TIVO-35152 format. One record per residue (C-alpha): x, y, z; residue in one letter. Coordinates in nm, 2 decimals. Last residue first. Layout:
N
<rogu <X; Y; Z>; A>
...
END
This chain:
309
<rogu <0.39; -1.05; -2.75>; X>
<rogu <0.03; -0.92; -2.69>; X>
<rogu <-0.20; -1.06; -2.96>; X>
<rogu <-0.52; -0.91; -3.09>; X>
<rogu <-0.74; -1.17; -3.26>; X>
<rogu <-1.01; -1.15; -3.53>; X>
<rogu <-0.92; -1.48; -3.69>; X>
<rogu <-0.84; -1.34; -4.03>; X>
<rogu <-0.76; -0.99; -3.90>; X>
<rogu <-0.47; -1.11; -3.68>; X>
<rogu <-0.34; -0.79; -3.51>; X>
<rogu <0.00; -0.80; -3.35>; X>
<rogu <0.15; -0.65; -3.03>; X>
<rogu <0.47; -0.53; -2.87>; X>
<rogu <0.38; -0.29; -2.59>; X>
<rogu <0.48; 0.06; -2.47>; X>
<rogu <0.39; 0.24; -2.80>; X>
<rogu <0.04; 0.11; -2.76>; X>
<rogu <-0.02; 0.30; -2.44>; X>
<rogu <0.07; 0.66; -2.54>; X>
<rogu <-0.02; 0.54; -2.90>; X>
<rogu <-0.40; 0.54; -2.83>; X>
<rogu <-0.64; 0.29; -2.68>; X>
<rogu <-0.99; 0.45; -2.73>; X>
<rogu <-1.28; 0.44; -2.49>; X>
<rogu <-1.60; 0.29; -2.37>; X>
<rogu <-1.74; 0.20; -2.71>; X>
<rogu <-2.08; 0.05; -2.70>; X>
<rogu <-2.18; -0.13; -3.01>; X>
<rogu <-2.56; -0.18; -3.06>; X>
<rogu <-2.61; 0.20; -3.06>; X>
<rogu <-2.42; 0.23; -3.39>; X>
<rogu <-2.34; 0.59; -3.50>; X>
<rogu <-2.45; 0.73; -3.16>; X>
<rogu <-2.17; 0.56; -2.98>; X>
<rogu <-1.90; 0.75; -3.16>; X>
<rogu <-2.06; 1.09; -3.11>; X>
<rogu <-2.12; 0.99; -2.75>; X>
<rogu <-1.75; 0.98; -2.67>; X>
<rogu <-1.76; 1.26; -2.40>; X>
<rogu <-1.43; 1.29; -2.23>; X>
<rogu <-1.21; 1.12; -1.96>; X>
<rogu <-0.84; 1.11; -2.06>; X>
<rogu <-0.67; 0.79; -1.95>; X>
<rogu <-0.33; 0.77; -1.77>; X>
<rogu <-0.24; 0.41; -1.68>; X>
<rogu <-0.12; 0.24; -1.36>; X>
<rogu <0.02; -0.11; -1.43>; X>
<rogu <0.00; -0.27; -1.77>; X>
<rogu <-0.10; -0.61; -1.61>; X>
<rogu <-0.13; -0.88; -1.88>; X>
<rogu <-0.45; -1.07; -1.82>; X>
<rogu <-0.57; -1.02; -2.17>; X>
<rogu <-0.50; -0.65; -2.15>; X>
<rogu <-0.50; -0.52; -1.79>; X>
<rogu <-0.52; -0.18; -1.62>; X>
<rogu <-0.45; -0.23; -1.25>; X>
<rogu <-0.49; 0.13; -1.13>; X>
<rogu <-0.64; 0.42; -1.33>; X>
<rogu <-0.49; 0.77; -1.35>; X>
<rogu <-0.73; 1.03; -1.46>; X>
<rogu <-0.68; 1.33; -1.68>; X>
<rogu <-0.99; 1.54; -1.76>; X>
<rogu <-1.10; 1.62; -2.12>; X>
<rogu <-1.15; 1.94; -2.31>; X>
<rogu <-1.28; 1.96; -2.66>; X>
<rogu <-1.12; 2.06; -2.99>; X>
<rogu <-1.23; 2.11; -3.35>; X>
<rogu <-0.97; 2.04; -3.61>; X>
<rogu <-1.21; 1.82; -3.82>; X>
<rogu <-0.96; 1.54; -3.75>; X>
<rogu <-1.01; 1.58; -3.37>; X>
<rogu <-0.81; 1.79; -3.12>; X>
<rogu <-0.82; 1.69; -2.75>; X>
<rogu <-0.73; 1.96; -2.50>; X>
<rogu <-0.62; 1.79; -2.18>; X>
<rogu <-0.70; 1.89; -1.82>; X>
<rogu <-0.52; 1.86; -1.49>; X>
<rogu <-0.54; 1.61; -1.21>; X>
<rogu <-0.73; 1.30; -1.11>; X>
<rogu <-0.64; 0.99; -0.92>; X>
<rogu <-0.82; 0.67; -0.97>; X>
<rogu <-0.99; 0.39; -0.76>; X>
<rogu <-1.08; 0.63; -0.48>; X>
<rogu <-1.36; 0.79; -0.69>; X>
<rogu <-1.54; 0.46; -0.72>; X>
<rogu <-1.56; 0.32; -1.07>; X>
<rogu <-1.85; 0.26; -1.29>; X>
<rogu <-1.91; 0.63; -1.32>; X>
<rogu <-1.59; 0.66; -1.53>; X>
<rogu <-1.77; 0.48; -1.81>; X>
<rogu <-2.00; 0.78; -1.85>; X>
<rogu <-1.69; 1.00; -1.91>; X>
<rogu <-1.59; 0.78; -2.20>; X>
<rogu <-1.23; 0.68; -2.17>; X>
<rogu <-0.95; 0.81; -2.39>; X>
<rogu <-0.59; 0.70; -2.46>; X>
<rogu <-0.37; 0.98; -2.59>; X>
<rogu <-0.19; 1.03; -2.92>; X>
<rogu <-0.47; 0.88; -3.13>; X>
<rogu <-0.39; 0.77; -3.49>; X>
<rogu <-0.29; 0.42; -3.37>; X>
<rogu <-0.66; 0.38; -3.26>; X>
<rogu <-0.75; 0.04; -3.10>; X>
<rogu <-1.11; 0.09; -2.99>; X>
<rogu <-1.19; 0.01; -2.63>; X>
<rogu <-1.46; -0.24; -2.51>; X>
<rogu <-1.48; -0.25; -2.13>; X>
<rogu <-1.41; -0.53; -1.88>; X>
<rogu <-1.44; -0.44; -1.51>; X>
<rogu <-1.20; -0.61; -1.27>; X>
<rogu <-1.02; -0.30; -1.16>; X>
<rogu <-0.99; -0.19; -1.52>; X>
<rogu <-0.99; -0.45; -1.79>; X>
<rogu <-0.96; -0.34; -2.15>; X>
<rogu <-1.15; -0.55; -2.41>; X>
<rogu <-1.05; -0.51; -2.77>; X>
<rogu <-1.19; -0.30; -3.06>; X>
<rogu <-1.08; -0.28; -3.42>; X>
<rogu <-1.21; 0.03; -3.60>; X>
<rogu <-1.35; -0.03; -3.96>; X>
<rogu <-1.72; -0.02; -3.86>; X>
<rogu <-1.69; -0.07; -3.49>; X>
<rogu <-1.52; -0.41; -3.51>; X>
<rogu <-1.48; -0.68; -3.25>; X>
<rogu <-1.14; -0.84; -3.17>; X>
<rogu <-1.08; -1.13; -2.94>; X>
<rogu <-0.78; -1.10; -2.70>; X>
<rogu <-0.46; -1.31; -2.70>; X>
<rogu <-0.19; -1.32; -2.43>; X>
<rogu <0.18; -1.38; -2.41>; X>
<rogu <0.19; -1.44; -2.78>; X>
<rogu <0.42; -1.70; -2.95>; X>
<rogu <0.66; -1.52; -3.20>; X>
<rogu <0.70; -1.59; -3.57>; X>
<rogu <0.46; -1.88; -3.57>; X>
<rogu <0.21; -1.66; -3.39>; X>
<rogu <0.21; -1.43; -3.69>; X>
<rogu <0.07; -1.71; -3.89>; X>
<rogu <0.21; -1.82; -4.23>; X>
<rogu <0.09; -1.88; -4.59>; X>
<rogu <-0.28; -1.79; -4.59>; X>
<rogu <-0.22; -1.53; -4.32>; X>
<rogu <-0.01; -1.33; -4.56>; X>
<rogu <0.24; -1.15; -4.32>; X>
<rogu <0.32; -0.79; -4.23>; X>
<rogu <0.59; -0.69; -3.99>; X>
<rogu <0.62; -0.33; -3.87>; X>
<rogu <0.95; -0.22; -3.72>; X>
<rogu <1.06; 0.04; -3.47>; X>
<rogu <1.30; -0.21; -3.31>; X>
<rogu <1.16; -0.14; -2.96>; X>
<rogu <0.82; -0.04; -3.08>; X>
<rogu <0.75; -0.38; -3.26>; X>
<rogu <0.40; -0.37; -3.42>; X>
<rogu <0.30; -0.70; -3.60>; X>
<rogu <0.04; -0.69; -3.88>; X>
<rogu <-0.18; -0.95; -4.05>; X>
<rogu <-0.25; -0.87; -4.41>; X>
<rogu <-0.55; -0.75; -4.62>; X>
<rogu <-0.68; -0.55; -4.32>; X>
<rogu <-0.41; -0.28; -4.34>; X>
<rogu <-0.47; -0.08; -4.65>; X>
<rogu <-0.85; -0.06; -4.59>; X>
<rogu <-0.77; 0.00; -4.22>; X>
<rogu <-0.61; 0.34; -4.27>; X>
<rogu <-0.30; 0.50; -4.41>; X>
<rogu <-0.32; 0.87; -4.34>; X>
<rogu <-0.20; 1.17; -4.54>; X>
<rogu <0.09; 1.34; -4.73>; X>
<rogu <0.24; 1.46; -4.41>; X>
<rogu <0.51; 1.73; -4.39>; X>
<rogu <0.73; 1.70; -4.08>; X>
<rogu <0.71; 1.78; -3.70>; X>
<rogu <0.46; 1.49; -3.66>; X>
<rogu <0.26; 1.68; -3.40>; X>
<rogu <0.25; 2.01; -3.59>; X>
<rogu <0.20; 1.81; -3.91>; X>
<rogu <-0.13; 1.68; -3.76>; X>
<rogu <-0.27; 2.04; -3.77>; X>
<rogu <-0.20; 2.05; -4.15>; X>
<rogu <-0.44; 1.76; -4.21>; X>
<rogu <-0.68; 1.94; -4.43>; X>
<rogu <-0.92; 1.69; -4.60>; X>
<rogu <-0.92; 1.44; -4.88>; X>
<rogu <-1.07; 1.09; -4.88>; X>
<rogu <-0.93; 0.85; -5.14>; X>
<rogu <-1.07; 0.70; -5.45>; X>
<rogu <-0.87; 0.42; -5.61>; X>
<rogu <-0.73; 0.35; -5.96>; X>
<rogu <-0.45; 0.12; -5.85>; X>
<rogu <-0.34; -0.03; -5.51>; X>
<rogu <0.02; -0.15; -5.51>; X>
<rogu <0.15; -0.39; -5.25>; X>
<rogu <0.52; -0.43; -5.15>; X>
<rogu <0.45; -0.28; -4.80>; X>
<rogu <0.32; 0.04; -4.97>; X>
<rogu <0.24; 0.15; -5.32>; X>
<rogu <-0.05; 0.39; -5.41>; X>
<rogu <-0.15; 0.43; -5.77>; X>
<rogu <-0.37; 0.65; -5.99>; X>
<rogu <-0.54; 0.82; -5.70>; X>
<rogu <-0.87; 1.00; -5.75>; X>
<rogu <-0.97; 1.25; -5.49>; X>
<rogu <-1.26; 1.28; -5.25>; X>
<rogu <-1.36; 1.57; -5.02>; X>
<rogu <-1.47; 1.57; -4.66>; X>
<rogu <-1.78; 1.70; -4.48>; X>
<rogu <-1.83; 1.74; -4.10>; X>
<rogu <-2.00; 1.56; -3.82>; X>
<rogu <-1.88; 1.60; -3.46>; X>
<rogu <-1.60; 1.60; -3.20>; X>
<rogu <-1.47; 1.24; -3.23>; X>
<rogu <-1.50; 1.25; -3.61>; X>
<rogu <-1.78; 1.17; -3.85>; X>
<rogu <-1.79; 1.21; -4.23>; X>
<rogu <-2.04; 1.32; -4.50>; X>
<rogu <-1.89; 1.33; -4.85>; X>
<rogu <-1.92; 1.63; -5.09>; X>
<rogu <-1.64; 1.84; -4.95>; X>
<rogu <-1.66; 2.21; -4.87>; X>
<rogu <-1.40; 2.43; -5.06>; X>
<rogu <-1.10; 2.53; -4.85>; X>
<rogu <-0.86; 2.30; -5.04>; X>
<rogu <-0.57; 2.25; -4.81>; X>
<rogu <-0.54; 1.88; -4.88>; X>
<rogu <-0.37; 1.59; -4.69>; X>
<rogu <-0.48; 1.26; -4.83>; X>
<rogu <-0.68; 0.99; -4.65>; X>
<rogu <-0.64; 0.62; -4.76>; X>
<rogu <-0.87; 0.38; -4.58>; X>
<rogu <-1.12; 0.37; -4.28>; X>
<rogu <-0.92; 0.59; -4.04>; X>
<rogu <-0.89; 0.49; -3.67>; X>
<rogu <-0.63; 0.23; -3.75>; X>
<rogu <-0.40; 0.52; -3.85>; X>
<rogu <-0.04; 0.48; -3.98>; X>
<rogu <0.06; 0.84; -4.05>; X>
<rogu <0.21; 0.90; -4.40>; X>
<rogu <0.54; 1.03; -4.53>; X>
<rogu <0.60; 1.06; -4.91>; X>
<rogu <0.77; 0.89; -5.19>; X>
<rogu <0.64; 0.99; -5.54>; X>
<rogu <0.52; 0.74; -5.80>; X>
<rogu <0.15; 0.83; -5.78>; X>
<rogu <0.17; 0.81; -5.40>; X>
<rogu <0.46; 0.60; -5.28>; X>
<rogu <0.48; 0.51; -4.91>; X>
<rogu <0.70; 0.60; -4.62>; X>
<rogu <0.59; 0.54; -4.26>; X>
<rogu <0.51; 0.75; -3.95>; X>
<rogu <0.36; 0.61; -3.63>; X>
<rogu <0.27; 0.92; -3.43>; X>
<rogu <0.34; 0.97; -3.06>; X>
<rogu <0.51; 1.30; -3.14>; X>
<rogu <0.74; 1.11; -3.37>; X>
<rogu <0.77; 0.73; -3.38>; X>
<rogu <0.94; 0.65; -3.71>; X>
<rogu <0.87; 0.33; -3.90>; X>
<rogu <1.07; 0.06; -4.06>; X>
<rogu <0.91; -0.21; -4.28>; X>
<rogu <0.93; -0.59; -4.27>; X>
<rogu <0.73; -0.79; -4.53>; X>
<rogu <0.66; -1.16; -4.50>; X>
<rogu <0.49; -1.36; -4.78>; X>
<rogu <0.34; -1.22; -5.10>; X>
<rogu <0.47; -0.99; -5.38>; X>
<rogu <0.33; -0.73; -5.62>; X>
<rogu <-0.03; -0.74; -5.50>; X>
<rogu <-0.28; -0.56; -5.72>; X>
<rogu <-0.58; -0.41; -5.56>; X>
<rogu <-0.89; -0.26; -5.71>; X>
<rogu <-1.12; -0.10; -5.45>; X>
<rogu <-1.43; -0.25; -5.29>; X>
<rogu <-1.72; 0.00; -5.26>; X>
<rogu <-1.82; 0.06; -4.90>; X>
<rogu <-1.51; 0.28; -4.86>; X>
<rogu <-1.68; 0.62; -4.91>; X>
<rogu <-1.93; 0.57; -4.62>; X>
<rogu <-1.73; 0.78; -4.38>; X>
<rogu <-1.59; 0.74; -4.03>; X>
<rogu <-1.27; 0.91; -3.90>; X>
<rogu <-1.07; 0.87; -3.58>; X>
<rogu <-0.76; 1.09; -3.58>; X>
<rogu <-0.75; 1.18; -3.21>; X>
<rogu <-0.50; 1.45; -3.11>; X>
<rogu <-0.35; 1.56; -2.78>; X>
<rogu <-0.29; 1.89; -2.61>; X>
<rogu <-0.16; 2.01; -2.28>; X>
<rogu <-0.28; 2.18; -1.96>; X>
<rogu <-0.20; 2.12; -1.60>; X>
<rogu <0.16; 2.03; -1.66>; X>
<rogu <0.33; 2.03; -1.32>; X>
<rogu <0.02; 1.91; -1.14>; X>
<rogu <-0.01; 1.60; -1.36>; X>
<rogu <0.35; 1.51; -1.30>; X>
<rogu <0.32; 1.56; -0.92>; X>
<rogu <0.00; 1.36; -0.93>; X>
<rogu <0.18; 1.06; -1.10>; X>
<rogu <0.45; 1.07; -0.83>; X>
<rogu <0.20; 1.08; -0.55>; X>
<rogu <0.02; 0.78; -0.71>; X>
<rogu <0.34; 0.58; -0.72>; X>
<rogu <0.43; 0.68; -0.36>; X>
<rogu <0.08; 0.57; -0.25>; X>
<rogu <0.12; 0.24; -0.43>; X>
<rogu <0.45; 0.18; -0.25>; X>
<rogu <0.29; 0.24; 0.09>; X>
<rogu <0.00; 0.00; 0.00>; X>
END
């Protein structure tokens, strides 16, 4: 108990020292990707790619119409999203964490990444200049789930590597046996896993485009006040560049598949805009890169499993 009090005191000192900061959430929902796109796979098997972790953003290089550019790997986005500073209103309805807005669409002749080329596809376009502040470099766009779900993916933060495999040929678990495995459910394109907090299991979306991990403010009511420490506020900026304020809370005994992650900082905010889209799926939070960058994990899309390695 004494050590736990010391730990919480240390967390509170950090929270008190920075009472206000800013995070981003890049979740995007749009109907654009209901039509299948034309894919051409150049090679099959195992592909290993480097990434850069900058400002809690997973940045990779890909070729857009033959030119190499930097992209953010974002499981919170449905497919390919391109950075555009066009001020004209878009024609497609979209939804972000902070509300509904409209995005544009753009034709892409070819997009090449992880030895796979997608040809003649339609991508979402919107202004992502605010994300460049976090990345500290120019961004061409986001690589979302439509480019990820065709292969299983392993995320290795220590080596800063992504490993992709064709599940028809080899399993990720053959490369490295997992310590724990969790079932995946999907909220549209967003993969969701169960996060256990003080014995309570809640469904959280896995969002590599989010800098911070979020918890719905209603879900906080499931816990007694003495189960977490609070301090400071966080400004959360969504893809539509609108912001909202959340409260920082430290939760004890956060587990993924029985693996204890220790005390974790979650930002409590209103996630009703996500839940209203599909009332049958209740999202209690988002697991962002502040937590994901601390663990080695893989996503098996074929069997709908999230492995902790």
